[in-house]
N, C-alpha and C positions, 0 to 999 in steps of 0.2 A: 663249717669250715668259714674261720675270720675274714670277714668282708675285709678288702685292701683299701685303704683311703689314699684318698686325691692327693697329690704332691702340693708341698705348701704354696707354693708358688699360683697353684692353680686355683686352689682356695682363696689368695690375696687378687688375683684378678677377678675372679668371680666375686669377691666384697666390693673390689673397688669398681666394677662395672656398673653394678647396681646402685652405687651415690651418684657417679660422675655421669651415667647416662642422662639425667636429668638435664646436666649441665649442657652435653654434646647436643641435646635435642633444641635448648635455648639458644647456642649457636646457628645449630642449623636454620632456626626460624628467622633470626636474625639474617644472614646471608643469604635468604629466600626472599624476605623482605627488602633488603637492599640491590638485590639485583631486578627488583621493579624499576628503581631509578637511576638504574645505569644505563649509559648508551649503549647500543646495540653494537656488533660489530658491524665493521664495514663491508662493505660487497666485497666480492673477489673480481668484479667487471665493473665497468662506464663506458659512456660512448662519449665522442667529442666530435662534432659538426667543425667541419673545415673550410673546403672550398672544392675545386675542381684538380683531379688529378696531377695536372702539370704546374700547379703554384705552391708557393711558399706555405703555406697554410697546410695542406697535404703532408708536404714532405716535413715540416716541424714535428708535424703530430704520428710522423715513423718514428722520429728520433724521441719524442716524448713515449711512446710506447714501448718502444726499446729499453727504456729505464724503468718502468714500469714494471716490466716483466721481470726484471731480478728482483722484485719484491712480490712476485705471483698474483700480480694484478692485470687483468687482463686491458687494453684498452681499443675498444672497436671504435673504427675509423668512418664516418660517414662522408662520403663526399656531396657536396652541395654546390648553389651556384654562386656561394660568395656571402660574405658579410649580413647581408639584409636576410639571406635565407637562412643564416645560422642562427638569429633571433628569432625565424620563427620554430627552427628544429628545437630549438632549447624551451622555448614561451609550451610549446605542445608536449615536451616529456619526451623526444626521441632520442634527442640528446640530454646528456647530464652534466657537458660544458662545451663551450663554445669558445674559436676564434672571433674575434669582431674586432674591427677598424676603430677607432674613436671618432665622434663625431657623427654618429649615426643614431643613438636613439636618445633617451630620456628618462631618468630612476621613474619618472612620475607615468610612463608609459609602461614600465615593466618592473613594479616597486620590489616583485620577489629575486629579480635580480642580484646580484654582488659580483664585485670583482676579486682577482686574486692580482691583479699587477700588470702594468705594462711590460711588456716583453721585448720588444724592437721598434726601431723606427722604422717605417713602411712610407718609402719615398713616393711623390706622385710624379710618375716620368710623363711628361709631355713631349712626343715625336711631331715632326712634320716631315713633309718632301721639300729636298734641298731647292727646288723650283718655287715653292710656295713657302718661304720663311714668313715668322711675325715676333713680336717682341713682347706682345701683352695680348691676356687672353681676348679681349673686348676686337681685337684685329680677326679673330675667328669667326665674325658675323658672315655671313652666307654660306659658312666651309659644311664639308658632311664629317662628322667627327666619330670614330669606335670610342664609345666611351663604357664597353661592359654591359654585362646583361640586366635584367631588371633586378635580378636579387644580388646584383653585386654591389659593393662596398663604393666600386670605383665609380659607376653610374651616379651613385649618390651623390659623392664628393665634387665629382665635373659638373654636375646639374647646379649644384650649391654655387660654386666658383663662378661659372656662367652668368646663373642669376645675380650674382653681385655685380656684374659688370654689364647689367641691364639686356643680358640677350635671353631670348622667350624662346618658344619652340616654335614660330614664324620668321626668327633670326638664324637658327641651325638647325643640322640634323643631327641628330644622335641614332647611331646604329647601334645594334646589340652586341657586335663581335667584340673577343676579349681574348686575352693569350696568344697564342700561335697563329689563330685566324684572323684576328686584328692585326697583328704583324704584317701576314700575308696580304691583307688589304690595301695596308698602307704602303707595300712592296708596289703591289700591281696599280695604284693610282686609284682606288677605287673608293678611300677615302682622303679626308686632304690632312687629317691631324690622330693622335691617335691618343688616347689618356690611361694609363695603369698602373695603378696603387699595386706596386711591387716589391718582393725585397731586392736587395742589392746584388745579392746572387741570382736572381733568376736567368734561368737560359735565355728566354726571350729579349730580356732588357740586354744581354749581352751581345745577342747578333745583330739586335738594332744599331749600337754603338758602333760596331765594324763595320753597317753599311753604308758605303759612300754616298749612297743617295738618300740615306735619311738625317736628319739633325735632331740635337737634343736641344728641347727649348728651354735653356736659361728664363727664368718667371723673376722678370726685372723688379716686380713689386712683392717679392714672397714677404719681404720683412710687414707691408702693411697688411698682408693677408694674415699672416700669425698674429698680429696686434689686434686684428679684428674676428679672427676667430681664434679662441683659445685651447681648440684641439687640435691646431694645428700649430706645427714646428718649424722654423726657417733654420734649413741647413746650407751649408756650402761645399760640393764636389768639386774638390781641388784639382786645376789640370792634371792629366796622367794618372791621378790616384789609381784608375780602377786598371790602367796597364801602362805602365811605363815606356815601356819597349814600343808599342803601339801609339803611345801618348791619348791615352783615353781616358777622359775625352780629352778635345784638345782645346778646351779653354775652361776657365771657372765658371762652373755652371750654379744659379743658385735654386734653388729645391724646397720646395713645401714636402714636407712630413706628416703622417699622422701616426699615432703607436698601434702596433697590434697588440690587442688585451687578450687573456683570459679570464672569460667570467663563467658564472654558474648560479644554480637555484640557490635560494638560503639554505632549501633541504638538503641540500649534498654534504655528505658526512664528514664532519671535520677531518678526524683520521684522512679522509683523501684528500683534502685540500692542501693538508702539512706535505704528504706525499707527492701531490701535484706539483706544488712548489718547489719542493725538495728537487724533484727532476727538471723542472725549469732552470734552477739554478745553474744546474750543468750544464744543459742545452745553451741557455742564453746568456751565461754572466759573460765570457771572454769578449774581447774587443775585438769588435770589427771596423772597418773602411768608415761608418758612421757613428760608433759608438766608444765610449773605454771600456777597459776591463771592468766588471762589477757595476756599470752603471744602469745594469738590465739584470734581473725582473727590476722594476719599479714599483713604489706603492701608490706613484701617481701617472696622471694622462689617460684615465678610463672617463668613461661617459658613466660607470655606477659608481656606488659606494663602496669601499674596502670592504670585506669580510671583518670580522674579528679576531678569525684564526690567521689570517691572511696578513692584518697589521702586525699581529706581534711576529710574524715570520718575518716581515718587513726590518723591525727593530731589532729582534733578539738572534734571529737564525731560526735554524730546527728546534723542535722542542727537545729538553736533555735527553730524554730516553731512547730520542730518535737518532743520536749524536751518537751512542754507544751499543745499541740494540738491533738485532732484524726488527725492521718493519711491525710485524703481524707480533713477536714478544712483549714492544715498547708499548704498541696498542694495548693487550691484553692487562700490561702491568697498569697502563692509564688508566684503563677503565677500572678495574679491581679497586682502585687506589680509595675508592669511595666506600668499600667496606671497612676501611682501617678504622672509620671512626666510631660506627657503631661496637665493631668487636670490641675494640679499646675500652669503652663504655658500658661494655657486657662482661668483658674477661677481667675487668680489675676487681670488681665486688664478687664474681664467683670463685676468682684467686684466694679470697678472703673466708667465702661463707661454703665452699665445697670440704674443704680439709675438716673443720669441725663438723660437719655435715656426716662425713665419713667414718673421723672416729664415732660420732654418737651412734652411727647404724652398728658397728662392730661392738661395742662397749654394752650397748642395749642387750645382746645376745647374753651377756655375762650379769650384768648389773639388776637383769629383771628377777633373778632368783633370790636378791639380797630380801627383797619382800617378803616371800616363802619363809627365808632362814631365821628374818628378824623375827618374825611373828611367832615361830616355831621357840625360838630361843625366849621370846616373853612369855610363851604359855608355861614351858617348863620350868621359866624361874618363878612361878607365882601357883605352881601345885604340889601337891605331895603326891598326889595318886600312883600308883602304880602304875593302872590302865590310860592317864594321861601322858606319863612318861615313855612310856613303850609307843603311845600312837605317834609323838614326838620321834623318837626316835626312828622310827619305820618310815615314816615320812623325809627324815634326813637322808636313809637310804636311799627311798627312791630317788629326790634330789640330785643324790651324788651318783647316780646311774645314769639318770640324765645330763649331768653336766658333762659325765665323760664321752657324750655324743655329741658335744659341741665342739665345731671348729671355728676358729678363730688366725687370722696372720700372724706371721711368727712373730710380728712387733707388739703385739697383745696378748701373746701366751701368759707370761708374768701374771697377769691380772686374772686368767682361768685359775691358773693352779693357785696364786691368791684367795679367790671364792673356796676349791677344793679345800685347802688349807684351813679356812674358817668353816666350813661343814663339818671336817673330821674332828677340829677343835672342839665345836658343839658336841658332836658324837660322843667324844671322851669324858665330857660333863654332864651329859645327860645320863651314859654310862655309869658316871663313878656314882650319881646319887639314885641310881636303880637299886645300887649294889648298897648303898646306904638304907635305903627305905627297906630292904628285903631284910637287911641285918636288925 
């Protein structure tokens, strides 16, 4: 029974796979080598150090968490004692990013920290009891002041401003209350004044503003403080801006403010920096009572140098791919773009070398017989011996039978049949010579 031959397309596929297999191996090696230099995929979780649960940092972290969740990134919120504690959380590696207020640290103390930008103004609110008002911070000599916990930025700012006024620990008593506890102590008369670096939307601030026994202090020399300390900003709170119906505040107030900033280590994945800034842009870019729309996030106002990704974001906006693609797809394309150069460098020469190599692989199955055919032709042409001619004819019959077993793609079949015609022609010539010799 005659053995069936595989279809032509299968024979062609087998021939091409043998030749192009080397090309695929080279491309695979190039991809593997390039992958060694590609930035790894960003993690799907990161942690942020905030503040106590009733503070603005904690609330804003919740808004950022919701934004990141839309991109399948989980933001774990770490409750802390405040900005100073946040620095330690970030330094120890407990947190990946942190909220801190400006004016607390130096890049020399934390060289691995980078800023993603300032997010909003944090006013320094100074409240006193109505029966003991004051106009300047120097008037607090001999007072008891709630200035926040040891890990808070409020305490650091208060201590610095009081020191600028020549007040030392022997002149003033600073207690550790903050937030609601500090407000209650002020109402109860346990402290004479209260410092709080808080958002303008803080519930604690709102309750103190409507308390008839509490006064919001207008810092008369606020412009001077802002000139002396570049991390401070002089803000004017117009009369009634908080509540026109209740006329809160009931007079124009001079405030000092620091910037709430978002910082991270220089090891933070670049893609996560862009994603955090994109989320921060959504949360903090709206107009507030203290800032204009699009004023924040800002590239200025931080203690630490701006990261390269943050600088690019503040100047040009989100990366091009993230404007039109989901975060993870955009990140994958951005990471794999490094593959383009070696692949192009490899595929261009391969596209020229592989087709000739493939043609040679197929044709050698045909042309290798021509050596024997040509040798037999020369032998038959230079002999008159009948035995030699019969030998040549027998060899041609053998070659013809073997050539019939050769399979080539259809595109090269004409060359195979040309070989068989040449063999047949040479057989006829030798047969004719044999007849002449026999005669």
